[in-house]
C-alpha positions as CSV (number, residue, x, y, z in Angstrom):
1,M,-0.3,45.3,-19.1
2,A,1.9,45.5,-16.1
3,F,4.0,42.3,-15.8
4,K,5.9,42.1,-12.5
5,R,8.6,39.5,-11.8
6,V,7.6,37.1,-9.0
7,C,10.5,34.5,-8.9
8,R,12.6,32.2,-10.9
9,S,10.6,29.3,-12.4
10,L,12.9,26.8,-10.8
11,D,12.3,28.3,-7.4
12,L,8.6,27.4,-7.6
13,A,8.6,23.6,-7.2
14,E,5.5,21.4,-7.9
15,G,3.1,22.1,-5.1
16,G,4.8,25.4,-4.3
17,I,2.9,28.5,-3.2
18,I,4.3,32.1,-3.1
19,R,2.6,35.2,-1.8
20,F,3.4,38.2,-4.0
21,V,2.6,41.8,-3.1
22,P,3.4,44.3,-5.8
23,P,3.9,47.9,-4.7
24,E,1.0,48.9,-6.9
25,G,-1.6,46.5,-5.8
26,R,-3.0,43.8,-3.6
27,A,-1.6,40.4,-2.7
28,I,-1.6,37.7,-5.3
29,V,-0.9,34.0,-4.7
30,V,1.3,32.2,-7.3
31,C,1.2,28.4,-7.4
32,R,2.6,25.5,-9.4
33,S,0.3,22.5,-9.7
34,E,0.2,19.7,-12.3
35,G,3.2,21.3,-14.0
36,E,1.5,24.7,-14.6
37,I,1.9,28.0,-12.9
38,F,-1.2,30.0,-11.8
39,A,-2.0,33.3,-10.1
40,M,-5.1,34.6,-8.3
41,T,-6.1,36.9,-5.5
42,D,-4.6,35.9,-2.2
43,K,-7.7,36.4,-0.1
44,C,-10.5,33.8,0.4
45,S,-13.8,35.3,-0.7
46,H,-15.5,33.7,2.3
47,G,-13.2,34.4,5.3
48,N,-10.9,37.1,3.9
49,W,-7.9,34.8,4.9
50,S,-4.6,34.5,3.0
51,L,-4.7,31.6,0.6
52,S,-0.9,31.4,0.5
53,E,-1.2,29.6,3.9
54,G,-3.5,27.0,2.3
55,F,-3.1,23.5,0.9
56,L,-2.6,22.8,-2.8
57,E,-3.8,19.7,-4.6
58,N,-4.7,19.0,-8.2
59,C,-5.1,22.6,-9.3
60,H,-7.2,23.5,-6.2
61,L,-6.1,25.7,-3.3
62,E,-7.8,25.2,0.0
63,C,-8.2,27.9,2.6
64,V,-7.0,26.9,6.1
65,L,-9.6,29.0,7.8
66,H,-12.9,27.3,6.9
67,G,-11.9,24.8,4.2
68,S,-13.2,26.6,1.1
69,A,-11.3,25.5,-2.0
70,F,-10.7,27.4,-5.3
71,D,-9.9,26.1,-8.8
72,L,-6.6,27.7,-9.8
73,R,-7.6,27.6,-13.5
74,T,-10.9,29.6,-13.0
75,G,-10.8,31.1,-9.5
76,W,-14.3,29.6,-8.8
77,P,-14.8,27.9,-5.5
78,D,-15.7,24.2,-5.6
79,K,-15.9,23.6,-1.9
80,L,-18.1,25.5,0.5
81,P,-18.5,27.7,2.4
82,A,-17.1,30.1,-0.2
83,T,-19.5,30.9,-3.1
84,K,-17.9,33.9,-4.8
85,P,-15.0,33.5,-7.3
86,L,-11.6,35.1,-7.1
87,E,-9.8,37.1,-9.8
88,I,-7.2,35.2,-11.7
89,Y,-4.2,36.8,-13.4
90,D,-2.2,36.2,-16.5
91,I,1.2,34.6,-16.2
92,K,4.2,34.5,-18.5
93,I,7.5,32.8,-18.2
94,D,10.4,34.7,-19.8
95,D,14.0,33.5,-19.7
96,G,13.2,31.3,-16.6
97,D,11.5,34.1,-14.7
98,V,7.8,34.0,-13.6
99,F,5.9,37.3,-14.3
100,V,2.3,38.2,-13.3
101,D,0.3,40.8,-15.1
102,I,-1.0,42.7,-12.1
103,D,-3.5,44.6,-14.3
104,S,-5.1,41.5,-15.8
105,G,-7.2,40.3,-12.8
106,Y,-10.5,39.0,-14.1
107,I,-13.3,36.7,-13.1
108,A,-13.4,33.6,-15.4
109,K,-16.8,32.4,-16.7
110,K,-17.9,29.3,-15.0
């Protein structure tokens, strides 16, 4: 496990989106939706565009390039044109700080 601090929990408001690039890895998007914090790969699997520029609603993050949307809980697209899932990452909150395990990226079962 390699948990890296992203931000203070209070700094990530409901509907908030943060792009996090750890020195050891690729970009991760961290979001708060419906009171929970999620993390997944920050590149749309269809257009290779940064999802941190997208729109967040009801645990779904929509890419601004072609409109693909991904479920933050699973990483699976639920709106075309994307058909491939994204890796999701484990999150922990410790003493008010948000941490992402940058080694935990996995594809959830559908």
